[in-house]
C-alpha positions as a Markdown table, in Angstrom:
| # | Residue | x | y | z |
|---|---|---|---|---|
| 1 | Met | -0.1 | 0.0 | 0.1 |
| 2 | Ser | 1.4 | 3.5 | -1.1 |
| 3 | Arg | 1.7 | 6.2 | 1.4 |
| 4 | Arg | -1.3 | 8.0 | -0.3 |
| 5 | Glu | -3.5 | 4.8 | 0.0 |
| 6 | Glu | -2.7 | 4.6 | 3.4 |
| 7 | Tyr | -3.6 | 8.3 | 4.4 |
| 8 | Glu | -6.7 | 7.7 | 2.4 |
| 9 | Ala | -7.8 | 4.3 | 4.1 |
| 10 | Arg | -6.9 | 5.9 | 7.5 |
| 11 | Thr | -8.7 | 9.2 | 7.0 |
| 12 | Glu | -11.8 | 7.3 | 5.5 |
| 13 | Gly | -11.6 | 5.1 | 8.8 |
| 14 | Leu | -11.9 | 8.3 | 10.9 |
| 15 | Leu | -14.4 | 9.8 | 8.7 |
| 16 | Gly | -16.9 | 7.1 | 8.8 |
| 17 | Pro | -18.2 | 7.5 | 12.2 |
| 18 | Val | -18.1 | 11.5 | 11.9 |
| 19 | Ala | -20.1 | 11.3 | 8.8 |
| 20 | Glu | -22.7 | 8.8 | 10.3 |
| 21 | Ala | -23.1 | 11.0 | 13.3 |
| 22 | Asn | -23.8 | 13.9 | 10.9 |
| 23 | Gly | -26.5 | 12.3 | 8.9 |
| 24 | Val | -24.3 | 12.0 | 5.7 |
| 25 | Ser | -22.3 | 9.1 | 3.8 |
| 26 | Val | -18.7 | 8.8 | 3.1 |
| 27 | Tyr | -18.3 | 9.1 | -1.1 |
| 28 | Asp | -14.5 | 9.2 | -1.2 |
| 29 | Val | -11.4 | 10.4 | 0.3 |
| 30 | Glu | -8.2 | 11.5 | -1.9 |
| 31 | Tyr | -4.7 | 12.9 | -0.8 |
| 32 | Val | -3.2 | 14.7 | -3.9 |
| 33 | Lys | -0.5 | 17.0 | -4.5 |
| 34 | Glu | -1.5 | 20.1 | -6.5 |
| 35 | Gly | 1.6 | 22.3 | -7.5 |
| 36 | Ser | 3.5 | 22.7 | -4.1 |
| 37 | Asp | 0.6 | 21.8 | -1.8 |
| 38 | Tyr | -0.9 | 18.6 | -0.5 |
| 39 | Tyr | -4.8 | 18.2 | -0.3 |
| 40 | Leu | -6.6 | 15.9 | 1.9 |
| 41 | Arg | -10.4 | 15.7 | 0.3 |
| 42 | Ala | -13.1 | 14.3 | 1.8 |
| 43 | Tyr | -16.4 | 13.8 | -0.3 |
| 44 | Ile | -19.6 | 13.3 | 1.6 |
| 45 | Asp | -23.1 | 12.9 | 0.2 |
| 46 | Lys | -26.7 | 12.4 | 1.3 |
| 47 | Pro | -29.9 | 12.2 | -0.4 |
| 48 | Gly | -30.9 | 15.4 | -1.7 |
| 49 | Gly | -27.2 | 16.5 | -1.5 |
| 50 | Val | -25.0 | 18.0 | 1.3 |
| 51 | Asn | -25.3 | 21.7 | 2.3 |
| 52 | Ile | -22.5 | 24.1 | 3.7 |
| 53 | Gln | -23.4 | 23.2 | 7.3 |
| 54 | Asp | -22.8 | 19.6 | 6.6 |
| 55 | Cys | -19.4 | 20.2 | 5.2 |
| 56 | Glu | -18.5 | 22.6 | 8.0 |
| 57 | Asn | -19.8 | 20.3 | 10.7 |
| 58 | Val | -17.8 | 17.1 | 9.4 |
| 59 | Ser | -14.6 | 19.4 | 8.6 |
| 60 | Arg | -14.5 | 20.5 | 12.0 |
| 61 | Ala | -14.8 | 17.2 | 13.5 |
| 62 | Leu | -12.6 | 15.4 | 11.0 |
| 63 | Ser | -9.9 | 18.0 | 11.8 |
| 64 | Asp | -9.9 | 17.4 | 15.4 |
| 65 | Leu | -9.4 | 13.8 | 14.8 |
| 66 | Leu | -6.8 | 14.3 | 12.2 |
| 67 | Asp | -4.9 | 16.7 | 14.6 |
| 68 | Arg | -5.1 | 13.8 | 17.2 |
| 69 | Glu | -4.0 | 10.9 | 15.3 |
| 70 | Asp | -1.4 | 13.1 | 13.3 |
| 71 | Phe | -0.2 | 10.4 | 11.1 |
| 72 | Ile | 0.4 | 12.7 | 7.9 |
| 73 | Pro | 3.8 | 14.5 | 8.5 |
| 74 | Asp | 3.3 | 16.6 | 5.3 |
| 75 | Ala | 1.5 | 20.1 | 5.6 |
| 76 | Tyr | -1.8 | 19.7 | 4.1 |
| 77 | Ile | -5.0 | 21.5 | 3.2 |
| 78 | Leu | -8.3 | 19.7 | 4.3 |
| 79 | Glu | -11.2 | 20.1 | 2.1 |
| 80 | Val | -14.8 | 18.6 | 2.9 |
| 81 | Ser | -17.3 | 18.9 | 0.1 |
| 82 | Ser | -19.9 | 17.2 | -1.9 |
| 83 | Pro | -18.8 | 15.0 | -4.9 |
| 84 | Gly | -20.8 | 17.2 | -7.3 |
| 85 | Leu | -23.2 | 16.6 | -10.0 |
| 86 | Gly | -20.5 | 15.3 | -12.4 |
| 87 | Arg | -19.2 | 13.3 | -9.9 |
| 88 | Thr | -16.2 | 11.1 | -10.8 |
| 89 | Leu | -17.1 | 7.4 | -10.5 |
| 90 | Lys | -13.8 | 5.8 | -9.2 |
| 91 | Lys | -15.0 | 2.7 | -7.0 |
| 92 | Asp | -17.1 | -0.3 | -8.0 |
| 93 | Lys | -19.7 | 1.1 | -5.3 |
| 94 | His | -20.0 | 4.4 | -7.4 |
| 95 | Leu | -20.3 | 2.5 | -10.6 |
| 96 | Gln | -23.2 | 0.0 | -9.0 |
| 97 | Ala | -25.0 | 3.2 | -7.9 |
| 98 | Ser | -24.8 | 4.8 | -11.2 |
| 99 | Leu | -26.0 | 1.7 | -13.2 |
| 100 | Gly | -28.5 | 3.2 | -15.8 |
| 101 | Glu | -27.3 | 6.8 | -15.6 |
| 102 | Glu | -25.4 | 8.7 | -18.4 |
| 103 | Val | -21.7 | 8.6 | -18.1 |
| 104 | Glu | -18.8 | 10.4 | -19.8 |
| 105 | Ile | -15.7 | 8.2 | -20.2 |
| 106 | Arg | -12.2 | 9.3 | -21.1 |
| 107 | Leu | -9.4 | 7.0 | -22.2 |
| 108 | Phe | -5.8 | 7.2 | -21.8 |
| 109 | Arg | -5.3 | 6.5 | -25.4 |
| 110 | Pro | -7.6 | 6.4 | -28.5 |
| 111 | Val | -9.9 | 3.4 | -29.2 |
| 112 | Glu | -11.3 | 3.4 | -32.6 |
| 113 | Lys | -9.9 | 7.1 | -33.1 |
| 114 | Cys | -11.9 | 8.4 | -30.1 |
| 115 | Arg | -10.6 | 9.3 | -26.6 |
| 116 | Glu | -14.1 | 10.2 | -25.2 |
| 117 | Phe | -17.3 | 8.4 | -25.1 |
| 118 | Ser | -20.8 | 8.9 | -23.5 |
| 119 | Gly | -23.7 | 6.8 | -22.9 |
| 120 | Ile | -25.8 | 5.0 | -20.5 |
| 121 | Leu | -23.7 | 2.7 | -18.0 |
| 122 | Glu | -25.3 | -0.7 | -18.7 |
| 123 | Ser | -22.9 | -2.9 | -16.7 |
| 124 | Phe | -19.4 | -3.4 | -15.5 |
| 125 | Asp | -17.0 | -6.2 | -14.0 |
| 126 | Ser | -13.5 | -6.1 | -13.0 |
| 127 | Glu | -12.0 | -5.7 | -16.5 |
| 128 | Thr | -14.7 | -3.9 | -18.6 |
| 129 | Leu | -17.4 | -1.1 | -18.7 |
| 130 | Val | -20.4 | -1.5 | -20.8 |
| 131 | Ile | -22.2 | 1.5 | -22.2 |
| 132 | Arg | -25.1 | 2.0 | -24.6 |
| 133 | Glu | -24.8 | 4.8 | -27.4 |
| 134 | Gly | -28.2 | 4.9 | -28.7 |
| 135 | Glu | -28.7 | 1.3 | -29.9 |
| 136 | Thr | -25.0 | 0.3 | -29.8 |
| 137 | Leu | -23.4 | -1.2 | -26.9 |
| 138 | Lys | -19.7 | -0.3 | -26.4 |
| 139 | Thr | -17.4 | -2.4 | -24.3 |
| 140 | Leu | -14.2 | -0.4 | -22.8 |
| 141 | Lys | -11.5 | -2.2 | -21.2 |
| 142 | Arg | -10.9 | -0.8 | -17.5 |
| 143 | Pro | -7.3 | -0.4 | -17.9 |
| 144 | Asp | -7.7 | 1.9 | -20.8 |
| 145 | Ile | -10.1 | 4.0 | -18.9 |
| 146 | Ala | -8.7 | 7.4 | -17.4 |
| 147 | Ser | -11.9 | 8.6 | -15.9 |
| 148 | Val | -15.6 | 7.9 | -15.5 |
| 149 | Arg | -18.0 | 10.8 | -14.7 |
| 150 | Leu | -21.7 | 11.1 | -14.4 |
| 151 | Ala | -22.7 | 13.2 | -17.3 |
| 152 | Leu | -24.2 | 16.6 | -16.3 |
| 153 | Lys | -27.8 | 17.4 | -17.4 |
| 154 | Leu | -28.2 | 20.8 | -18.1 |
């Protein structure tokens, strides 16, 4: 397990009870470096969406726990937010919850001269994702996929 994965897993472990106590669920945790700064991002969700008060309550409680546990030696910025409408679908639980929804997929390299696809998420397994583009089913290999997001409905 990499340092990043360890920080994310330990943070998610701390975040679970905090989220539950505040009536929200944990969507994802990520630890990333952007420029010269590290960010620890906690994404929370609930039916109908989270509000600023939810984020503030979770942020304060999580910050206190992170200060007490002190397992991240780097200076970092803690952010707590909603995953947003065009949320990234990283984990199988995210894909499962989004079956039947329209998704946008970006590939690392072109397949059939195309790097971006959109369609209805029909199914997935450990090796592939299947989307429906109109009447056509398209199967994409998971190692080729850079990102999957819910399509924004404007």
